[in-house]
N, C-alpha and C positions, 0 to 999 in steps of 0.2 A: 754775308758774302758766301758764295759757293766755295767749297774747298773742304778738305778733310782734316779733322782734328789731329793734333800731334800725337795723341795717344794711340791712334790706330796704325795699321800696317800699310795704309794706302800710299804713303810716301816712301816706303822701303823699296830699294832697288830690287827688281825681280818679282815684286808682288803682282805687277800688271799681268805677267804671263800666267800665273796661277789663277787670277781672277778671270782672265779671258777664256781659259780652257774649261772652266767649271761653270760659270754663270750662264743662265738661260737667256735667250732672246725673247722679246715679247711675242705672244702668239698672234696669228693673223686675225683672230676674233677681236683682239684689242685694237688693232689698227683699223679694222672695219668699223668698230663701234665709234671711234673718235671721228672718222670721216662722216658718219651719219650725224653725230652731234654738231659737227661744223657745217653740215649741209653742203658738203662738197664730195664729189666722187673721186676726184684726183686733186689733192692740194697743190697749189703753186709752190708753197714753201712750208716745210716743217722744220722747226728748230728743237733740238734735243739738248737740254741744259743739264750739265753734269754728265756728259756723254761717256766718260770712262774709256773703255777700249772699243767703243762703237757698237756694242751688241744691240743697244736700244736705238741706235741711229740707222744702222744698215737695214733694219726691219722695214724702213720706209722707202728703200731704194727703188722698188718696183711700183710704188704706190703714189709717189709725189714727183713733181717736176724737179724740185731742188730740195736737198736736205742738208742742214748745217748742224754739226755737233759742237757744242760749246763746253770746253774742258780746260781748267787751269793746270792740271798735272801733266807735265811734259812727257813722262814715260807712258802714261795712259794714252795720251794723244798720239804718240809715235806708234804704239801698238795698234791703235785704231786705223791710222793711215796705212800701216803695213798690210792690214787685212781687208782693206776696202778696194774693190775693183771697179765699182760703179762711178762713172764720171760725174754724176749728178750729186754725189755725196762729198762734202768737205768738212774740215774741222778747223776751229779757230780757238785761240787762247783768249778766254774770257771768263766772266763770273755771272752769277745769277742776277746781280744788280747792275751789270755793265757788260752786255753782250756785244755791243758795238754794231748792232744791226739797225736797219732803218725803221722809222716810225711806220705803223700801219702796213707792214710788209708781209706779215705771217698769218697763215691759216690756223696752224696748230703749234703750240709749244708744249713739249713733254718734259717730265722730270721722273726718270726711272730710278727708284730706290735712292733718291737724292734730295728731296725737298727737306727732309729732317736735318740735313747738314746746313741749311741755308737760313738766313735772316728773312722771315716771311714778308714783312712789310715792303722792303725795297725789292724783293723778288717779285711779289705780286705787281708792284708798280712798273717794273721793267717789262714784265710780260704784257701788261695792259698797254704799254707804250708801243711795243712792236707788233701786237696783234691787230688785225683789221677788225672792223665792227662785225660781230657775230663769230669772231675767231674763238678758239677753244684753248684754255689752260687745262692741262691734264697731268696730275701727279699720281703715279701708280707704284704700288709695292706688291711683291709676291709674298705669300705666307710660307714660312718655313716651319717644319721640314716639308720637302716635296713628298708626295705619296708614292712610295716605291714598293714596299712590302711592310706589313704591320710590324714585323720584328725589327726591320731596319728603321722604320719610322719611330718606334719606341726608343731605340738607341740614340737616334738623332735628337729627339725631344729631351732626353736626359742630358746629352751633350750641351744643348742650348741652355738648360737650367744651370748647369755647372759654369758655363761661360758667363751667364748673367750674374751669378753669385760672385765670381772672382773679379769681373770687371768693376763691380761695385766696391768690393773689399780691397783689391790690389791696385786698381787703376783709378778708383774714386770717381767713377762716371756712372750716371744713371742710365736706365734703358733708353733707347731711341724713342723719342716722343712723336708718334704719328697720329694719335687719335684726335689731336686738335686741329688737323689740317682743314677740315670742312668748316668748323666754327670760325677759324681765323679767316678763311676765304670769304665767308659771309660778312664778317665784321669789317672787312677791308673796304666795302662799298664799291669795289672795282668791277664786280661781276653782276650781270643781270640775273643769272641763274646759276645755282650751285647744287651739285648732287654727288653722292657716292654710288658707283655702279660696281658690278662684279663680272669677271669673265674667268675662264680657266683655259689652260693650254697644256699640251702634252709634248714631250721630247724623249729622246733616247739617251740612256746613260749606262755606263759600265761602273764597276765598283770604284775605279779610280776617280771617276767624275763625281760620284756621290761624296766620297771623302774629300775631294778637292773643293766641293761646294762648301763644306764645313771649314776647310782651311782658308777659304777666301773671305771669311767674315773678319772684319777689321780688327777686333781685339785679340784674336786667337794668336797671331804671331807675337804680339806684345806679351801675352800671358806666358807663352813658352819661353820667351827671352827672359822673363822675370824668374824663371827657374821651376815653374810648375811642369809636371809631367803630363804626357798624353793620357795616362791613367787618371790623374787627378781631375782633368777637365772633361773626361768622358770621351775623348777622341779615340783612345785605344779600344773601348767597347764598341764604338760606332764602326771602327775599321774592322774589328773581328766579325761583327754581325753582318756587315756588308759583304765582306769577302766570303763568308760562309754561305749566305743566302743567295747572293748574286753570282758569286764565283767568277768564271771567265765569260759569262753571258753579257749581252746588252739587253737591258730591260726598259720598259716605259716608265717615266715618272710624270706625275700630274701636279701642276702648280695652280693655286688659286690666286687671282690678282684683285686687289682693291684699287679702284680707279676713281679718283676725285676730280670732277670736271667743273670748270667755271666758264661761262660764256660771257664775253665782254660786250 
């Protein structure tokens, strides 16, 4: 099922706002790529599963006739609705294995930073059910850290290493498993063609957003609640480096995306 594990911060009140302010939207290059794979210039319907605060859903507002975000977390869904102005975008309460959408109705189904939370077999089956023939299943993730400045990047990498260490030791959870997406898609027998592709995108960020991106990672709030300090998890070092290097400027960050596509 879609949904976030109890050890993460995703279900904590107020987390949605932090997530929404810091996380990136998918770049236009990714949207264009998926349209090409689906052989459609303007999709009739795009479904974004695990849509969170709608960052990955609204990216389709100007490119599709209709866009539906599927998200079981009520706070995330409310944040998405509050920040969506386009009349062709809506959000529903649902799961990756139970979207409630019609058979053969969808051109593209996307999973942004979310497939690793889901049970793959029923997720693939539900996608195949709602996709029309030739429709595209697309699960994509961006690689952290973003490229901001080498010194900031190094501090962010150290922070990720420390969080990884403590999530295993304190929370007893392994790293998110994303490398198996493509083999599992192929083994499912539901897709005529499976491939991993790559795109990159740029956005603007100030120091607060860079640190906010770190704070938006699921285990971080839990680790701080467990009594670990910002110094211990590397957050203090990231904050210091970012504030010193970026200061009060707004800079460009670059993110690389891994895109796993399957054609039904």
